[in-house]
C-alpha positions as CSV (number, residue, x, y, z in Angstrom):
1,M,-0.2,0.5,-0.2
2,T,0.8,4.0,-0.4
3,R,0.8,6.5,1.9
4,T,-0.5,9.5,-0.5
5,T,-0.9,13.0,1.5
6,I,-4.0,14.0,-0.7
7,T,-6.0,17.8,0.0
8,L,-10.2,17.5,-0.3
9,P,-12.5,19.2,0.3
10,Q,-14.4,18.8,3.8
11,D,-17.5,18.7,2.3
12,L,-16.9,16.2,-0.5
13,L,-15.3,14.1,2.0
14,T,-17.8,13.8,4.9
15,E,-20.3,13.3,2.1
16,L,-18.6,10.1,0.9
17,M,-18.0,9.1,4.2
18,S,-21.9,8.6,4.8
19,L,-23.0,7.5,1.5
20,V,-20.6,3.9,1.4
21,S,-20.8,3.8,5.3
22,A,-16.9,4.2,5.0
23,R,-15.6,4.4,9.4
24,S,-12.5,5.8,7.9
25,K,-11.4,8.7,5.3
26,T,-9.1,5.6,4.2
27,E,-12.1,3.2,3.5
28,A,-14.5,6.2,1.5
29,V,-11.9,6.9,-0.8
30,I,-10.5,3.5,-1.1
31,N,-14.3,2.0,-1.7
32,A,-14.9,5.5,-4.3
33,I,-11.7,5.2,-6.5
34,K,-12.2,1.0,-6.6
35,D,-16.3,2.3,-7.6
36,E,-14.4,4.3,-10.7
37,I,-12.6,1.7,-12.1
38,R,-15.6,-0.4,-11.7
39,L,-17.8,2.0,-13.4
40,R,-14.7,2.4,-16.4
41,K,-14.4,-0.6,-16.8
42,L,-18.6,-1.2,-16.7
43,E,-18.6,2.2,-19.4
44,R,-15.4,0.0,-21.8
45,I,-18.0,-3.5,-22.0
46,K,-20.8,-0.8,-23.2
47,S,-19.0,0.0,-25.9
48,F,-18.4,-2.8,-27.0
49,A,-22.1,-3.3,-28.1
50,G,-23.1,-4.4,-31.9
51,T,-19.3,-4.4,-32.2
52,L,-18.8,-7.9,-30.9
53,E,-20.2,-11.3,-33.5
54,F,-20.2,-14.4,-31.9
55,T,-19.7,-17.6,-34.3
56,T,-21.0,-20.4,-30.8
57,E,-24.8,-20.3,-29.9
58,A,-25.7,-19.5,-27.1
59,E,-26.3,-23.5,-26.1
60,D,-23.5,-24.0,-27.0
61,L,-21.9,-21.7,-24.6
62,R,-24.3,-22.8,-22.1
63,H,-23.5,-27.0,-22.4
64,G,-20.4,-26.7,-24.9
65,D,-17.5,-27.5,-22.7
66,H,-17.1,-31.6,-22.8
67,R,-14.2,-30.9,-20.2
68,L,-17.2,-31.1,-17.6
69,G,-18.4,-33.9,-18.6
């Protein structure tokens, strides 16, 4: 873990802690960073909508793995 000093507006930090039910400022900031990363990844995945072509049928994807028996 890296130690970092940042300056944040108190009202934003207080609101963040309340929204994420964090017990500490560190926990609140870590949760906010994780959420932002997750949302950015989700947006990236959504940007692929309609651009990928699947050649395998859904049934084969569900049950076609012969390694599973």
